[in-house]
C-alpha positions as CSV (number, residue, x, y, z in Angstrom):
1,M,-18.1,56.6,151.6
2,K,-21.3,55.9,149.5
3,K,-21.0,53.1,146.9
4,I,-22.3,53.6,143.3
5,L,-22.7,50.8,140.8
6,I,-22.6,51.7,137.1
7,I,-24.0,49.1,134.6
8,E,-23.1,50.2,131.1
9,D,-22.0,48.2,128.0
10,N,-20.2,51.1,126.3
11,T,-16.7,51.1,127.6
12,Q,-16.0,54.8,127.0
13,V,-19.3,55.9,128.6
14,R,-18.8,53.6,131.5
15,E,-15.2,54.7,132.3
16,N,-16.0,58.4,131.8
17,T,-19.1,58.2,134.1
18,A,-17.1,56.3,136.7
19,E,-14.3,59.0,136.6
20,I,-16.8,61.8,137.1
21,I,-18.5,60.1,140.1
22,E,-15.1,59.0,141.7
23,L,-13.9,62.7,141.6
24,S,-17.0,63.5,143.7
25,N,-15.8,61.2,146.5
26,Y,-17.9,58.1,145.8
27,E,-16.7,54.5,145.7
28,V,-17.5,53.3,142.2
29,F,-18.1,49.7,140.9
30,T,-18.7,49.0,137.2
31,A,-20.3,46.2,135.2
32,E,-20.3,45.8,131.4
33,N,-23.6,44.0,131.1
34,G,-26.9,43.5,133.0
35,K,-26.1,39.9,134.2
36,I,-22.8,41.0,135.7
37,G,-24.5,44.1,137.1
38,V,-27.1,42.0,139.0
39,E,-24.4,39.8,140.5
40,M,-22.3,42.8,141.5
41,A,-25.3,44.6,143.1
42,L,-26.1,41.6,145.2
43,K,-22.5,41.2,146.2
44,E,-21.5,44.8,146.9
45,N,-24.9,46.2,148.1
46,P,-24.4,49.6,146.5
47,D,-26.2,52.8,147.8
48,L,-27.3,53.7,144.3
49,I,-27.4,52.1,140.9
50,I,-27.0,53.8,137.5
51,C,-28.0,51.5,134.7
52,D,-28.1,51.7,130.9
53,I,-31.2,50.2,129.2
54,M,-30.0,48.8,125.9
55,M,-27.4,46.2,126.8
56,P,-26.5,42.7,125.7
57,V,-27.3,39.6,127.9
58,L,-29.8,41.4,130.1
59,D,-31.2,44.9,129.5
60,G,-31.8,47.6,132.1
61,Y,-35.5,46.8,132.6
62,G,-34.5,43.2,133.3
63,V,-31.8,44.4,135.8
64,Y,-34.4,46.5,137.7
65,H,-36.9,43.7,137.7
66,L,-34.5,41.2,139.1
67,L,-33.0,43.5,141.8
68,S,-36.5,44.6,142.9
69,K,-37.2,41.0,144.0
70,H,-34.2,40.9,146.4
71,K,-34.6,42.3,149.9
72,E,-31.1,43.7,149.8
73,T,-31.6,45.8,146.7
74,A,-35.4,46.4,146.5
75,L,-35.1,49.8,148.0
76,T,-31.8,50.8,146.4
77,P,-32.2,54.1,144.4
78,F,-32.1,53.3,140.7
79,I,-31.3,55.7,137.8
80,F,-31.8,54.7,134.2
81,L,-29.1,56.1,131.9
82,T,-29.8,55.7,128.2
83,A,-29.6,57.3,124.8
84,K,-33.3,56.6,124.2
85,S,-35.4,59.7,124.8
86,E,-38.8,58.7,123.5
87,K,-41.7,59.4,125.9
88,A,-42.8,55.7,125.9
89,D,-39.3,54.6,127.1
90,F,-39.3,57.3,129.8
91,R,-42.7,56.2,131.1
92,K,-41.9,52.5,131.1
93,G,-38.8,53.1,133.3
94,M,-40.7,55.3,135.7
95,E,-43.8,53.1,135.9
96,M,-41.5,50.2,136.8
97,G,-40.5,52.2,139.9
98,A,-37.1,53.7,138.8
99,D,-36.2,56.9,140.7
100,D,-34.8,58.9,137.8
101,Y,-34.1,58.8,134.1
102,I,-31.2,60.6,132.4
103,T,-30.6,60.6,128.7
104,K,-27.2,60.5,126.9
105,P,-25.3,62.7,126.2
106,F,-25.6,64.1,129.7
107,D,-24.0,66.9,131.7
108,G,-21.8,65.7,134.5
109,T,-23.2,68.3,136.9
110,D,-26.8,67.1,136.2
111,L,-25.8,63.5,136.9
112,L,-24.1,64.3,140.1
113,H,-27.1,66.4,141.2
114,A,-29.4,63.5,140.5
115,I,-27.2,61.2,142.5
116,E,-27.1,63.5,145.4
117,V,-30.8,64.1,145.4
118,R,-31.6,60.4,145.3
119,L,-29.1,59.5,148.0
120,N,-30.3,62.2,150.4
121,K,-34.0,61.2,149.8
122,N,-33.2,57.5,150.4
123,E,-31.2,58.3,153.6
124,S,-34.2,60.2,154.9
125,L,-36.5,57.3,154.1
126,K,-34.2,54.9,155.9
127,Q,-34.2,57.1,159.0
128,H,-38.0,57.3,159.1
129,Y,-38.9,53.8,157.8
130,P,-36.1,51.4,158.9
131,E,-38.3,48.3,158.5
132,P,-40.9,47.4,156.0
133,G,-43.6,47.6,158.7
134,A,-42.5,50.9,160.2
135,F,-45.7,52.6,159.2
136,D,-46.4,55.0,162.1
137,N,-43.7,57.5,161.2
138,F,-44.7,57.2,157.6
139,L,-48.3,58.3,158.4
140,K,-47.0,61.1,160.7
141,D,-44.8,62.6,158.0
142,V,-47.6,62.5,155.4
143,R,-49.9,64.2,157.8
144,E,-47.5,67.0,158.3
145,T,-47.4,67.7,154.5
146,G,-51.0,68.9,154.9
147,K,-52.0,66.9,151.8
148,V,-54.0,64.3,153.8
149,K,-56.3,65.5,156.5
150,I,-56.0,63.5,159.7
151,E,-58.2,64.9,162.5
152,S,-56.2,63.5,165.4
153,A,-52.7,62.4,166.0
154,E,-54.1,59.4,167.9
155,R,-55.3,56.4,165.8
156,E,-57.6,53.7,167.1
157,I,-55.7,50.8,168.8
158,V,-57.7,47.7,169.5
159,N,-56.7,44.8,171.8
160,Y,-57.5,41.3,170.5
161,P,-57.4,38.2,172.8
162,K,-55.9,35.0,171.4
163,K,-57.9,33.3,168.6
164,I,-60.2,36.3,168.1
165,Y,-60.6,37.4,164.4
166,I,-59.7,40.9,163.2
167,Y,-61.6,40.3,160.0
168,K,-63.0,37.3,158.1
169,E,-63.4,36.4,154.5
170,G,-66.2,38.2,152.7
171,Q,-66.1,41.3,154.9
172,R,-65.7,44.7,153.4
173,P,-62.3,46.3,154.2
174,R,-62.5,49.3,156.5
175,A,-58.9,49.8,157.5
176,V,-55.3,48.9,157.1
177,Y,-54.0,47.2,160.2
178,V,-50.6,47.7,161.9
179,V,-49.5,45.3,164.6
180,V,-48.4,47.1,167.8
181,S,-47.7,43.9,169.7
182,G,-48.4,40.2,169.5
183,K,-48.7,38.1,166.3
184,I,-51.5,38.0,163.7
185,K,-52.0,35.2,161.2
186,V,-53.6,35.7,157.8
187,S,-55.0,32.5,156.3
188,R,-57.3,31.0,153.7
189,T,-59.5,27.9,153.9
190,T,-59.8,25.6,150.9
191,D,-63.0,24.1,149.7
192,E,-62.1,20.9,151.5
193,G,-61.8,22.8,154.8
194,K,-58.0,22.9,155.0
195,E,-56.5,26.0,156.4
196,L,-53.3,27.5,154.8
197,I,-51.5,30.3,156.6
198,I,-50.5,33.0,154.0
199,S,-48.5,35.1,156.4
200,I,-47.8,35.8,160.1
201,H,-47.3,39.4,161.1
202,G,-45.4,40.7,164.2
203,A,-44.9,44.1,165.8
204,G,-44.5,47.0,163.3
205,E,-45.8,45.0,160.3
206,Y,-49.1,45.8,158.5
207,F,-51.7,43.7,156.7
208,G,-55.2,44.0,155.1
209,Y,-54.2,46.5,152.4
210,T,-54.5,44.2,149.4
211,A,-58.3,43.9,149.4
212,M,-58.5,47.7,149.8
213,L,-56.3,48.4,146.9
214,E,-58.3,45.9,144.7
215,D,-61.5,47.4,146.1
216,V,-62.9,43.9,146.8
217,N,-64.1,42.0,149.9
218,Y,-61.5,40.2,152.0
219,K,-60.4,36.8,150.5
220,D,-58.8,35.7,153.7
221,D,-59.1,35.7,157.5
222,A,-56.9,37.5,160.0
223,Q,-56.8,36.1,163.5
224,A,-54.7,36.8,166.7
225,L,-52.2,34.0,167.4
226,E,-51.7,35.4,170.9
227,E,-53.0,38.5,172.8
228,S,-52.3,41.3,170.4
229,S,-52.7,45.1,169.9
230,V,-53.5,46.4,166.5
231,M,-53.6,50.0,165.2
232,L,-56.3,50.8,162.6
233,V,-55.6,53.2,159.7
234,S,-59.0,54.0,158.2
235,R,-59.8,53.2,154.6
236,E,-60.3,56.9,153.7
237,I,-56.9,58.0,155.1
238,F,-55.0,55.0,153.6
239,L,-56.4,55.7,150.1
240,Q,-55.6,59.4,150.4
241,L,-52.1,58.4,151.4
242,V,-51.4,56.4,148.3
243,T,-53.3,58.7,145.8
244,T,-52.5,62.2,146.9
245,D,-48.7,62.3,146.4
246,L,-46.5,60.5,143.9
247,E,-43.6,60.2,146.3
248,V,-45.8,58.8,149.0
249,A,-47.3,56.2,146.6
250,R,-43.8,55.3,145.4
251,T,-42.5,54.8,148.9
252,F,-45.4,52.6,149.8
253,I,-45.0,50.5,146.7
254,K,-41.3,49.9,147.5
255,I,-42.2,48.9,151.0
256,M,-44.7,46.3,149.6
257,T,-41.9,44.9,147.4
258,H,-40.5,43.1,150.5
259,N,-43.8,41.2,151.0
260,I,-44.1,40.3,147.3
261,S,-40.5,38.9,147.2
262,E,-41.1,36.8,150.3
263,K,-44.3,35.3,148.8
264,E,-42.5,34.4,145.5
265,D,-39.8,32.6,147.5
266,D,-42.4,30.8,149.5
267,L,-44.2,29.6,146.4
268,L,-40.9,28.3,144.9
269,N,-40.2,26.4,148.1
270,L,-43.6,24.9,148.2
271,A,-43.6,23.8,144.5
272,Y,-40.1,22.4,144.1
273,N,-38.4,21.4,147.4
274,S,-38.5,18.1,149.1
275,L,-40.4,17.8,152.4
276,R,-37.2,18.1,154.5
277,K,-36.1,21.2,152.5
278,K,-39.6,22.7,152.8
279,V,-39.6,22.3,156.6
280,A,-36.0,23.6,156.9
281,Y,-36.8,26.7,154.7
282,G,-40.0,27.3,156.7
283,L,-38.2,27.2,160.0
284,I,-35.5,29.6,158.8
285,Q,-38.2,32.0,157.5
286,L,-40.1,31.9,160.8
287,M,-36.8,32.3,162.7
288,E,-35.9,35.4,160.8
289,K,-39.1,37.1,161.5
290,Y,-40.7,35.7,164.6
291,Q,-38.1,34.1,166.9
292,E,-38.9,34.5,170.6
293,E,-35.5,35.4,171.8
294,Q,-32.6,37.5,170.4
295,N,-28.8,36.9,170.8
296,T,-29.3,33.2,171.8
297,S,-30.3,30.1,170.0
298,P,-33.5,31.1,168.1
299,V,-36.7,29.8,169.7
300,L,-40.0,29.4,167.9
301,S,-43.1,29.1,170.0
302,L,-45.8,28.6,167.3
303,S,-48.1,25.5,167.7
304,R,-47.3,22.6,165.4
305,E,-50.6,23.2,163.6
306,N,-49.9,26.8,162.9
307,M,-46.3,26.0,162.0
308,A,-47.4,23.4,159.5
309,Q,-50.0,25.7,157.9
310,S,-47.5,28.4,157.6
311,I,-44.9,26.2,155.9
312,G,-47.6,24.4,153.7
313,V,-47.2,20.8,154.9
314,A,-49.3,18.4,156.8
315,T,-49.0,18.6,160.6
316,E,-48.1,14.9,160.8
317,S,-45.3,15.4,158.2
318,L,-44.0,18.4,160.1
319,I,-43.9,16.6,163.4
320,R,-42.1,13.6,161.8
321,T,-39.5,15.9,160.1
322,L,-38.9,17.9,163.3
323,G,-38.2,14.6,165.0
324,D,-35.6,13.8,162.3
325,F,-34.0,17.2,162.7
326,K,-33.8,16.7,166.4
327,D,-32.1,13.4,166.0
328,E,-29.6,15.0,163.6
329,K,-29.0,17.8,166.2
330,L,-30.2,20.5,163.9
331,I,-32.9,21.6,166.4
332,D,-34.0,20.9,169.9
333,I,-37.5,20.7,171.3
334,Q,-38.3,21.8,174.8
335,A,-41.7,22.4,176.3
336,G,-43.2,22.3,172.8
337,K,-40.9,25.1,171.6
338,V,-38.5,24.6,168.6
339,I,-34.9,25.7,169.3
340,I,-32.7,26.0,166.3
341,I,-29.2,24.9,167.3
342,N,-27.5,24.4,163.8
343,E,-28.8,27.2,161.6
344,N,-26.1,26.9,159.0
345,K,-26.7,23.2,158.3
346,L,-30.4,23.8,158.3
347,R,-30.0,26.5,155.7
348,N,-27.9,24.3,153.5
349,L,-29.8,21.1,153.5
350,R,-29.4,19.5,150.0
351,Y,-32.3,17.0,150.1
């Protein structure tokens, strides 16, 4: 049974809306203000959210903004429900990325139809694009619409040996890159010559699109951490994909939300956490995306230098902290690889 969350401060509207939706065989949760609504959304992980705009504590725009930063709710279909019908309010909601906008008073049939349409569309997207980097099916579907001309079903795939650059700072972007296999690091070098890894991309993930969207030269370097295969999506095709069709553009924007949320979390960790917490956070982040083995104790095979650059700490500090974690039996180190043996304690370090 699909779960619907209604966030509405007017008791009568909230209860009436919940009753209509429950009669259509949906499981309904309700919240009387935006703050409670955000907490409930993160707890219940609903399949769709209906949210009023003008509310105390936290308005609907604030609710959408907060939920868009969480991986669990960033792609959840979101319908604004409000008495405000001015064009400016409608545009603001849709420009933020909301999926629909219904004005009060509304017809129950129209509301149920909007819910059904958004749930069906979201289910279709989940089937085609189960992960943020599942870009190949995305391109295939768009090609079949006929709105973007792609001459061949085959796209260029290039093999890169370890340490070879895919592109370097200052070069003009010519493609969006999708990792087929291996690992690619994207990094920047400071004026003092220190390298900082911005991200590491594994199979199914994509990179190199930011400079293209900004229409500027690359501000970073992309290098193979190991022998890797990368698929190229040409500049022309990519720009057509995101400018030809509104739904295509909206889908891609929602996919990118995952990356933005991760970067914000990384910055908060770098700015406010102690060295031990920075390293613990970094290990967990690397484990979640790039662990070498599944269904066993997570194993990380990155070099100490690359690991330190990814976390944002000095290599010497990383090595010292890893030694402390090993003594505390949080991790083990074998043949240079880091094995996480107490994930829960590592996640909950307090200092």
